[in-house]
C-alpha positions as CSV (number, residue, x, y, z in Angstrom):
1,X,16.8,243.9,191.5
2,X,17.3,242.8,187.9
3,X,15.2,245.7,186.6
4,X,17.3,248.2,188.6
5,X,20.6,246.8,187.3
6,X,19.3,246.8,183.7
7,X,17.9,250.4,184.1
8,X,21.4,251.6,185.3
9,X,23.0,249.8,182.3
10,X,20.7,251.7,180.0
11,X,21.7,255.0,181.5
12,X,25.4,254.2,181.0
13,X,24.7,253.3,177.4
14,X,23.1,256.7,176.8
15,X,26.2,258.3,178.3
16,X,28.4,256.1,176.0
17,X,30.0,254.4,179.0
18,X,29.8,251.0,177.4
19,X,32.0,249.0,179.8
20,X,30.1,250.1,182.9
21,X,26.8,249.5,181.0
22,X,27.9,246.0,180.0
23,X,28.9,245.2,183.6
24,X,25.5,246.2,185.0
25,X,23.6,244.5,182.2
26,X,25.4,241.2,182.7
27,X,24.7,241.3,186.4
28,X,21.1,242.0,185.7
29,X,20.9,239.2,183.2
30,X,22.4,236.7,185.7
31,X,19.7,237.7,188.2
32,X,17.0,237.4,185.6
33,X,18.1,234.0,184.4
34,X,18.3,232.7,188.0
35,X,14.7,233.7,188.7
36,X,13.6,232.9,185.1
37,X,12.4,236.4,184.3
38,X,12.3,236.3,180.5
39,X,11.3,240.0,180.1
40,X,14.4,241.1,182.0
41,X,16.6,238.7,180.1
42,X,15.3,240.2,176.9
43,X,16.0,243.8,178.0
44,X,19.5,242.9,179.3
45,X,20.4,241.2,176.0
46,X,19.2,244.2,174.1
47,X,21.4,246.5,176.1
48,X,24.4,244.2,175.7
49,X,23.7,244.0,171.9
50,X,23.7,247.8,171.6
51,X,26.9,248.1,173.6
52,X,28.8,245.4,171.5
53,X,27.5,247.0,168.3
54,X,28.8,250.5,169.3
55,X,32.1,249.0,170.3
56,X,32.2,247.2,166.9
57,X,32.4,243.8,168.5
58,X,30.2,242.2,165.9
59,X,30.6,238.6,167.1
60,X,29.3,239.5,170.6
61,X,26.6,241.7,169.0
62,X,25.4,238.8,167.0
63,X,25.4,236.5,170.0
64,X,23.4,238.9,172.2
65,X,21.0,239.7,169.3
66,X,20.2,236.0,168.8
67,X,19.6,235.7,172.6
68,X,17.3,238.7,172.4
69,X,15.3,237.2,169.5
70,X,15.1,233.8,171.2
71,X,13.9,235.4,174.4
72,X,11.4,237.6,172.5
73,X,10.0,234.6,170.7
74,X,9.7,232.6,173.9
75,X,7.8,235.5,175.6
76,X,5.6,235.8,172.5
77,X,4.8,232.1,172.5
78,X,4.0,232.1,176.2
79,X,1.7,235.2,175.8
80,X,-0.1,233.7,172.8
81,X,-0.5,230.3,174.5
82,X,-2.1,232.1,177.4
83,X,-4.3,234.1,175.1
84,X,-5.4,231.0,173.2
85,X,-6.2,229.3,176.6
86,X,-8.2,232.3,177.8
87,X,-10.1,232.4,174.5
88,X,-10.9,228.7,174.7
89,X,-12.1,229.2,178.3
90,X,-14.3,232.2,177.3
91,X,-15.6,230.3,174.3
92,X,-16.6,227.3,176.4
93,X,-18.3,229.5,179.1
94,X,-20.2,231.5,176.5
95,X,-21.2,228.3,174.7
96,X,-22.6,226.7,177.9
97,X,-24.4,229.9,179.0
98,X,-26.0,230.2,175.6
99,X,-26.9,226.5,175.6
100,X,-28.6,226.8,179.0
101,X,-30.5,229.9,177.8
102,X,-31.6,228.0,174.7
103,X,-32.7,225.0,176.8
104,X,-34.8,227.3,178.9
105,X,-36.3,228.9,175.8
106,X,-37.1,225.5,174.4
107,X,-38.8,224.4,177.6
108,X,-40.9,227.6,177.8
109,X,-41.8,227.2,174.1
110,X,-42.8,223.6,174.7
111,X,-45.1,224.7,177.6
112,X,-46.7,227.4,175.5
113,X,-47.2,224.9,172.7
114,X,-49.0,222.5,175.1
115,X,-51.2,225.3,176.4
116,X,-52.0,226.4,172.9
117,X,-53.0,222.8,172.0
118,X,-55.3,222.6,175.0
119,X,-56.9,225.9,174.1
120,X,-57.3,224.8,170.5
121,X,-58.9,221.5,171.5
122,X,-61.3,223.2,173.8
123,X,-62.2,225.7,171.1
124,X,-62.9,222.9,168.6
125,X,-65.1,221.2,171.2
126,X,-67.1,224.4,171.9
127,X,-67.4,225.0,168.1
128,X,-68.8,221.5,167.7
129,X,-71.2,221.9,170.6
130,X,-72.3,225.3,169.3
131,X,-73.2,223.8,166.0
132,X,-75.1,221.0,167.7
133,X,-77.0,223.5,169.9
134,X,-77.7,225.7,166.9
135,X,-79.1,222.8,164.9
136,X,-81.2,221.7,167.9
137,X,-82.5,225.3,168.3
138,X,-83.3,225.5,164.6
139,X,-85.1,222.1,164.7
140,X,-87.2,223.2,167.7
141,X,-88.1,226.5,166.1
142,X,-89.2,224.7,163.0
143,X,-91.4,222.3,165.1
144,X,-92.9,225.3,166.9
145,X,-93.9,226.9,163.6
146,X,-95.6,223.7,162.5
147,X,-97.4,223.0,165.8
148,X,-101.0,224.2,165.9
149,X,-101.5,223.7,169.6
150,X,-100.7,227.1,171.2
151,X,-99.3,225.6,174.4
152,X,-97.1,223.1,172.7
153,X,-96.0,225.8,170.3
154,X,-95.0,228.1,173.2
155,X,-93.2,225.3,174.9
156,X,-91.2,224.5,171.8
157,X,-90.3,228.1,171.2
158,X,-89.1,228.3,174.8
159,X,-86.9,225.3,174.3
160,X,-85.7,226.7,171.0
161,X,-84.7,230.0,172.7
162,X,-82.9,228.1,175.4
163,X,-80.9,226.1,172.9
164,X,-80.2,229.3,170.9
165,X,-78.9,230.9,174.1
166,X,-76.7,227.9,174.8
167,X,-75.5,228.0,171.1
168,X,-74.7,231.7,171.4
169,X,-72.9,231.2,174.6
170,X,-70.8,228.5,173.1
171,X,-70.1,230.6,170.0
172,X,-69.0,233.5,172.3
173,X,-66.8,231.1,174.2
174,X,-65.4,229.7,170.9
175,X,-64.6,233.3,169.8
176,X,-62.9,234.0,173.2
177,X,-60.8,230.8,172.9
178,X,-60.0,231.7,169.3
179,X,-58.7,235.1,170.4
180,X,-56.8,233.5,173.2
181,X,-55.3,231.0,170.7
182,X,-54.2,233.8,168.5
183,X,-52.6,235.6,171.4
184,X,-50.8,232.4,172.4
185,X,-49.6,231.9,168.8
186,X,-48.2,235.4,168.8
187,X,-46.4,234.7,172.1
188,X,-45.0,231.5,170.6
189,X,-43.9,233.3,167.5
190,X,-42.3,236.0,169.5
191,X,-40.5,233.4,171.6
192,X,-39.3,231.6,168.5
193,X,-37.9,234.8,167.1
194,X,-36.2,235.5,170.4
195,X,-34.8,231.9,170.3
196,X,-33.6,232.3,166.8
197,X,-32.0,235.7,167.7
198,X,-30.3,234.1,170.7
199,X,-29.1,231.2,168.6
200,X,-27.8,233.6,166.0
201,X,-26.0,235.6,168.7
202,X,-24.5,232.3,170.0
203,X,-23.2,231.4,166.5
204,X,-21.9,235.0,166.1
205,X,-20.1,235.0,169.4
206,X,-18.6,231.6,168.9
207,X,-17.6,232.5,165.4
208,X,-16.0,235.7,166.5
209,X,-14.1,233.9,169.2
210,X,-13.1,231.2,166.7
211,X,-11.8,233.9,164.3
212,X,-9.8,235.5,167.1
213,X,-8.3,232.1,168.0
214,X,-7.4,231.5,164.3
215,X,-6.0,235.0,164.0
216,X,-3.8,234.5,167.1
217,X,-2.7,231.1,165.8
218,X,-1.7,232.5,162.5
219,X,0.3,235.3,164.1
220,X,2.1,232.7,166.2
221,X,2.8,230.6,163.1
222,X,4.0,233.6,161.1
223,X,6.5,234.5,163.8
224,X,7.9,231.0,163.6
225,X,8.0,231.0,159.8
226,X,9.9,234.4,159.7
227,X,13.0,232.8,161.3
228,X,12.8,229.9,158.9
229,X,12.5,232.2,155.9
230,X,15.6,234.1,156.9
231,X,17.6,230.8,156.7
232,X,16.0,229.9,153.4
233,X,16.9,233.3,151.8
234,X,20.6,232.7,152.0
235,X,20.2,229.2,150.5
236,X,17.9,230.6,147.8
237,X,20.5,233.3,146.9
238,X,23.0,230.5,146.0
239,X,20.3,228.6,144.1
240,X,19.4,231.8,142.2
241,X,23.0,232.1,141.0
242,X,22.9,228.6,139.6
243,X,19.5,229.3,138.0
244,X,20.9,232.5,136.4
245,X,23.7,230.5,134.8
246,X,21.2,227.9,133.6
247,X,18.9,230.6,132.2
248,X,21.8,232.1,130.2
249,X,22.4,228.7,128.6
250,X,18.7,228.2,128.0
251,X,18.5,231.6,126.4
252,X,21.0,230.5,123.8
253,X,19.0,227.4,123.2
254,X,15.8,229.4,122.9
255,X,17.4,231.7,120.4
256,X,18.4,228.7,118.2
257,X,14.9,227.2,118.6
258,X,13.3,230.5,117.6
259,X,15.3,230.7,114.4
260,X,14.2,227.1,113.6
261,X,10.6,228.0,114.4
262,X,10.8,231.1,112.1
263,X,11.8,228.9,109.2
264,X,9.0,226.4,110.0
265,X,6.5,229.3,110.2
266,X,7.5,230.5,106.8
267,X,7.0,227.1,105.3
268,X,3.6,226.8,107.0
269,X,2.6,230.2,105.8
270,X,3.4,229.2,102.2
271,X,1.5,225.9,102.6
272,X,-1.5,227.8,104.1
273,X,-1.5,230.3,101.3
274,X,-1.6,227.5,98.7
275,X,-4.5,225.8,100.6
276,X,-6.3,229.1,100.9
277,X,-5.9,229.7,97.1
278,X,-7.2,226.2,96.4
279,X,-10.2,226.6,98.7
280,X,-11.2,230.0,97.1
281,X,-10.9,228.3,93.7
282,X,-13.3,225.6,94.9
283,X,-15.6,228.3,96.2
284,X,-15.7,229.9,92.7
285,X,-16.5,226.6,91.1
286,X,-19.3,225.9,93.6
287,X,-20.8,229.4,93.1
288,X,-20.7,228.9,89.4
289,X,-22.6,225.5,89.7
290,X,-25.4,226.9,91.9
291,X,-28.5,228.3,90.1
292,X,-28.4,232.0,89.4
293,X,-30.9,234.4,90.9
294,X,-32.4,235.2,87.5
295,X,-33.2,231.5,87.0
296,X,-34.7,231.1,90.5
297,X,-36.9,234.2,89.9
298,X,-38.1,232.8,86.6
299,X,-39.0,229.3,87.9
300,X,-40.3,230.2,91.4
301,X,-42.7,233.0,92.4
302,X,-42.3,233.0,96.2
303,X,-39.1,231.6,97.7
304,X,-36.1,232.4,99.8
305,X,-32.6,230.8,100.0
306,X,-30.9,230.2,103.4
307,X,-27.4,229.0,102.4
308,X,-24.8,229.3,105.2
309,X,-21.9,226.9,104.7
310,X,-19.9,225.8,107.8
311,X,-16.7,226.4,105.9
312,X,-15.7,228.5,102.9
313,X,-16.8,225.7,100.7
314,X,-19.9,223.8,101.6
315,X,-20.9,220.1,101.0
316,X,-24.5,221.2,100.5
317,X,-26.0,222.5,97.2
318,X,-29.3,223.1,95.5
319,X,-30.3,222.6,91.8
320,X,-33.3,223.7,89.8
321,X,-34.5,223.4,86.2
322,X,-37.7,223.0,84.2
323,X,-38.5,219.9,82.1
324,X,-41.6,219.6,80.1
325,X,-43.4,222.3,82.1
326,X,-42.4,220.8,85.4
327,X,-40.1,222.5,87.8
328,X,-37.5,220.2,89.4
329,X,-36.0,221.5,92.6
330,X,-33.3,219.5,94.4
331,X,-31.7,220.3,97.8
332,X,-28.7,217.9,98.4
333,X,-26.1,217.2,101.1
334,X,-22.9,215.7,99.7
335,X,-20.4,213.7,101.9
336,X,-17.5,215.9,103.1
337,X,-16.9,219.6,103.0
338,X,-14.2,222.0,101.8
339,X,-12.4,221.0,98.6
340,X,-13.6,217.4,98.6
341,X,-17.2,218.7,99.1
342,X,-16.8,221.0,96.1
343,X,-15.8,218.1,93.8
344,X,-18.7,216.0,95.0
345,X,-21.1,218.9,94.2
346,X,-19.5,219.2,90.7
347,X,-20.0,215.4,90.1
348,X,-23.6,215.4,91.4
349,X,-24.5,218.6,89.5
350,X,-23.1,217.2,86.2
351,X,-25.0,213.9,86.7
352,X,-28.3,215.8,87.5
353,X,-27.9,217.8,84.3
354,X,-27.5,214.5,82.3
355,X,-30.3,212.6,84.2
356,X,-33.0,215.3,84.1
357,X,-32.2,217.5,81.0
358,X,-30.8,214.8,78.7
359,X,-32.6,211.6,79.8
360,X,-35.8,213.6,80.7
361,X,-36.2,211.7,84.0
362,X,-38.5,213.5,86.4
363,X,-39.5,210.9,89.0
364,X,-37.6,211.5,92.3
365,X,-37.0,207.8,93.0
366,X,-35.6,207.2,89.5
367,X,-33.5,210.4,89.7
368,X,-31.9,209.2,93.0
369,X,-31.3,205.7,91.6
370,X,-29.6,207.0,88.5
371,X,-27.6,209.5,90.6
372,X,-26.4,206.8,93.0
373,X,-25.4,204.5,90.0
374,X,-23.6,207.4,88.3
375,X,-21.6,208.4,91.5
376,X,-20.6,204.7,92.1
377,X,-19.4,204.4,88.6
378,X,-17.3,207.6,88.7
379,X,-15.7,206.8,92.0
380,X,-14.7,203.2,91.2
């Protein structure tokens, strides 16, 4: 009944007879609401929305459009709830079936393990008996070779052959059991692989069903969030207007701050240039203090210099000279680096010149003592 009324309303809408269409659509909606047929309510509200829109009755159009959206969301929620319930039921059934199959596999695997253990125990017993019989046969054969009496010798040989036959039979049985054990091991391995495959399929099926459930849930949640987002957009538009006004004010403040930063950067650049000039001057002083290559070549035959300062100016230095036919080589590490390190090198180098070349002191301990005393005196 409701479907027929709504269908007739749709025909009148196509013919642009909106009043007749609205009459049939409203009658169809009343019937659908009475029997709680949500799909028919949705279709009727859609026809009424289209009619009101064509007649430029935007208040009614908005009212019917909201009813259409509400009904559509309700149908969607019901459908998705049913889908989730069906997926949960399918998941539970699949899980139980797989669990039963795995239990059966485990039971069969346990039985095969027990059979394999029995075969292996029997094989070990046969192997042990075969060794005993072989040892007994070898012992009787040795006695037969040592026996001089022909009758006793024949008797011992007969016994030895019997024991040998028993040993061979046990060995053959042991080989048969060994082959059977390998066959059972292969069966167990195959069963384990099938079990692993079945378990993997279980995890995959459960995982896929879980993914589907999550996917359906997210679709459901997204539909709910869309309506909330529409309401937020209008509020955010007002907030954006306020933010734009604040941004204009902040832009003026930033321009003022940039001008101040520009002045500060210029001062910092000047200061950095002065520091850089001072450091390069200290570098020149340090380079002048270090021994020249010509002097190193003269005093040392085979040598190399690995001098890699951490900064432009290093706190390390080396010093070399010859006193009374003895070459004095000093490698030193001064406290500090940079400009202060250069001054410490200058002080230490000057003191070394005085201690070694003027005072003619060549003992390392005495050189260090005088150098320590000299630096303390200068830095007081």
